[in-house]
C-alpha beads as a LAMMPS data file, in Angstrom:
LAMMPS data file: protein, C-alpha beads

138 atoms
137 bonds

1 atom types
1 bond types

-500.0 500.0 xlo xhi
-500.0 500.0 ylo yhi
-500.0 500.0 zlo zhi

Masses

1 110.0

Atoms # bond

1 1 1 204.439 92.807 42.054
2 1 1 206.080 89.707 43.404
3 1 1 209.180 89.099 45.480
4 1 1 211.674 86.435 44.372
5 1 1 212.279 84.013 47.234
6 1 1 215.034 81.888 45.701
7 1 1 217.719 81.752 48.432
8 1 1 221.072 83.366 47.654
9 1 1 224.256 81.350 47.863
10 1 1 226.256 82.842 50.707
11 1 1 229.161 80.424 50.530
12 1 1 231.560 83.220 49.614
13 1 1 232.673 85.021 52.804
14 1 1 233.345 88.161 50.732
15 1 1 229.596 88.916 50.808
16 1 1 228.802 87.939 54.396
17 1 1 228.928 91.589 55.554
18 1 1 226.313 92.526 52.958
19 1 1 223.877 89.837 54.142
20 1 1 224.620 90.619 57.816
21 1 1 223.709 94.239 57.039
22 1 1 220.403 93.216 55.459
23 1 1 219.545 91.158 58.555
24 1 1 220.289 94.277 60.663
25 1 1 218.170 96.479 58.379
26 1 1 221.179 98.281 56.885
27 1 1 222.626 98.550 53.415
28 1 1 226.344 97.863 53.809
29 1 1 229.036 98.360 51.176
30 1 1 232.760 97.712 51.309
31 1 1 235.199 100.589 51.588
32 1 1 238.979 100.820 51.665
33 1 1 239.697 101.016 55.414
34 1 1 242.534 103.504 54.878
35 1 1 241.075 105.878 52.267
36 1 1 237.327 105.376 52.749
37 1 1 236.890 104.857 48.991
38 1 1 233.769 102.795 48.258
39 1 1 234.559 99.540 46.474
40 1 1 231.633 97.532 45.172
41 1 1 231.541 94.548 44.505
42 1 1 234.126 93.506 47.067
43 1 1 237.148 91.987 45.323
44 1 1 239.459 89.500 46.999
45 1 1 242.308 91.920 46.290
46 1 1 242.044 95.610 45.399
47 1 1 243.821 96.149 42.059
48 1 1 247.065 98.052 42.621
49 1 1 246.704 97.769 46.421
50 1 1 247.241 94.117 47.354
51 1 1 247.717 94.934 51.060
52 1 1 244.584 97.087 51.370
53 1 1 241.921 96.067 53.872
54 1 1 238.211 96.302 53.120
55 1 1 235.618 97.034 55.780
56 1 1 231.837 96.944 55.646
57 1 1 230.147 100.324 56.201
58 1 1 226.479 101.277 56.226
59 1 1 225.475 103.715 53.489
60 1 1 222.583 106.118 53.256
61 1 1 219.139 104.588 52.840
62 1 1 218.317 107.371 50.359
63 1 1 219.412 107.366 46.747
64 1 1 218.242 107.012 43.181
65 1 1 217.558 104.389 40.542
66 1 1 220.444 104.091 38.121
67 1 1 218.688 101.486 35.996
68 1 1 215.920 98.886 36.186
69 1 1 214.321 95.941 34.435
70 1 1 211.078 94.074 35.041
71 1 1 211.235 90.287 35.214
72 1 1 208.054 88.792 33.803
73 1 1 209.049 85.134 33.566
74 1 1 211.275 83.471 36.142
75 1 1 214.100 81.336 34.794
76 1 1 214.901 79.865 38.211
77 1 1 214.501 76.132 38.768
78 1 1 211.195 75.081 40.312
79 1 1 207.805 76.780 40.379
80 1 1 208.216 80.545 40.824
81 1 1 205.067 81.761 39.046
82 1 1 203.740 83.494 42.172
83 1 1 206.924 85.589 42.446
84 1 1 206.681 87.327 39.073
85 1 1 206.525 89.978 37.863
86 1 1 209.069 91.945 39.879
87 1 1 211.303 94.899 39.054
88 1 1 215.038 94.761 39.685
89 1 1 216.599 98.143 40.490
90 1 1 220.228 99.241 40.436
91 1 1 220.300 101.651 43.392
92 1 1 222.927 104.368 43.801
93 1 1 223.149 105.590 47.429
94 1 1 223.438 109.360 47.887
95 1 1 226.645 109.092 49.893
96 1 1 228.312 106.480 47.648
97 1 1 228.220 107.870 44.091
98 1 1 229.177 105.321 41.464
99 1 1 228.161 102.370 43.645
100 1 1 225.195 100.469 42.200
101 1 1 223.500 97.892 44.393
102 1 1 220.917 95.507 42.925
103 1 1 217.589 95.088 44.681
104 1 1 213.843 94.854 44.179
105 1 1 211.382 97.716 43.705
106 1 1 208.838 97.550 46.559
107 1 1 205.810 99.549 47.739
108 1 1 205.381 100.917 44.230
109 1 1 201.829 100.012 43.206
110 1 1 200.792 102.381 40.427
111 1 1 204.296 103.878 40.139
112 1 1 206.165 103.437 36.882
113 1 1 209.877 102.869 37.537
114 1 1 212.252 105.312 35.879
115 1 1 215.935 106.079 35.920
116 1 1 216.731 108.794 38.440
117 1 1 213.653 108.197 40.600
118 1 1 214.244 108.799 44.297
119 1 1 214.260 105.640 46.403
120 1 1 214.692 104.570 50.006
121 1 1 216.251 101.265 51.053
122 1 1 214.500 98.774 53.274
123 1 1 215.334 95.141 53.898
124 1 1 212.575 92.836 52.656
125 1 1 211.812 89.336 53.903
126 1 1 211.954 86.876 50.987
127 1 1 211.286 83.385 52.235
128 1 1 213.850 82.567 54.916
129 1 1 216.276 85.375 54.060
130 1 1 216.298 89.128 53.450
131 1 1 216.953 90.986 50.224
132 1 1 217.473 94.649 49.390
133 1 1 214.216 96.434 48.651
134 1 1 213.914 99.987 47.374
135 1 1 210.692 101.990 47.696
136 1 1 209.817 105.228 45.899
137 1 1 210.187 108.362 48.014
138 1 1 207.307 110.821 48.073

Bonds

1 1 1 2
2 1 2 3
3 1 3 4
4 1 4 5
5 1 5 6
6 1 6 7
7 1 7 8
8 1 8 9
9 1 9 10
10 1 10 11
11 1 11 12
12 1 12 13
13 1 13 14
14 1 14 15
15 1 15 16
16 1 16 17
17 1 17 18
18 1 18 19
19 1 19 20
20 1 20 21
21 1 21 22
22 1 22 23
23 1 23 24
24 1 24 25
25 1 25 26
26 1 26 27
27 1 27 28
28 1 28 29
29 1 29 30
30 1 30 31
31 1 31 32
32 1 32 33
33 1 33 34
34 1 34 35
35 1 35 36
36 1 36 37
37 1 37 38
38 1 38 39
39 1 39 40
40 1 40 41
41 1 41 42
42 1 42 43
43 1 43 44
44 1 44 45
45 1 45 46
46 1 46 47
47 1 47 48
48 1 48 49
49 1 49 50
50 1 50 51
51 1 51 52
52 1 52 53
53 1 53 54
54 1 54 55
55 1 55 56
56 1 56 57
57 1 57 58
58 1 58 59
59 1 59 60
60 1 60 61
61 1 61 62
62 1 62 63
63 1 63 64
64 1 64 65
65 1 65 66
66 1 66 67
67 1 67 68
68 1 68 69
69 1 69 70
70 1 70 71
71 1 71 72
72 1 72 73
73 1 73 74
74 1 74 75
75 1 75 76
76 1 76 77
77 1 77 78
78 1 78 79
79 1 79 80
80 1 80 81
81 1 81 82
82 1 82 83
83 1 83 84
84 1 84 85
85 1 85 86
86 1 86 87
87 1 87 88
88 1 88 89
89 1 89 90
90 1 90 91
91 1 91 92
92 1 92 93
93 1 93 94
94 1 94 95
95 1 95 96
96 1 96 97
97 1 97 98
98 1 98 99
99 1 99 100
100 1 100 101
101 1 101 102
102 1 102 103
103 1 103 104
104 1 104 105
105 1 105 106
106 1 106 107
107 1 107 108
108 1 108 109
109 1 109 110
110 1 110 111
111 1 111 112
112 1 112 113
113 1 113 114
114 1 114 115
115 1 115 116
116 1 116 117
117 1 117 118
118 1 118 119
119 1 119 120
120 1 120 121
121 1 121 122
122 1 122 123
123 1 123 124
124 1 124 125
125 1 125 126
126 1 126 127
127 1 127 128
128 1 128 129
129 1 129 130
130 1 130 131
131 1 131 132
132 1 132 133
133 1 133 134
134 1 134 135
135 1 135 136
136 1 136 137
137 1 137 138
């Protein structure tokens, strides 16, 4: 399996905490600073709570696959043939039910992805940046 190396656009400061977490080897999600409620993706304003403050918190590295798809042909500009195929996973951390973080299935040679499979997060180097990788547990 390949790893897509197309660099993300990090112009939006709303996601800086996520990418800072990846660089530190953590999976970070936003939470309401007052209630602790997980809020993913981070909105500019929380509906019904315009004065609420979001903070970035690390979540458990363990969780499960909510859904997945395998990319066989890259639609990115440029030559990305060496990066495909790869499997995109929606990961649900154990301690943040309902939160679904996209990432890449890694360290899974010979393992067929399936919904509900147990996974462990690890940051993966992809060119000059890091992305969320999720490896099967066990």
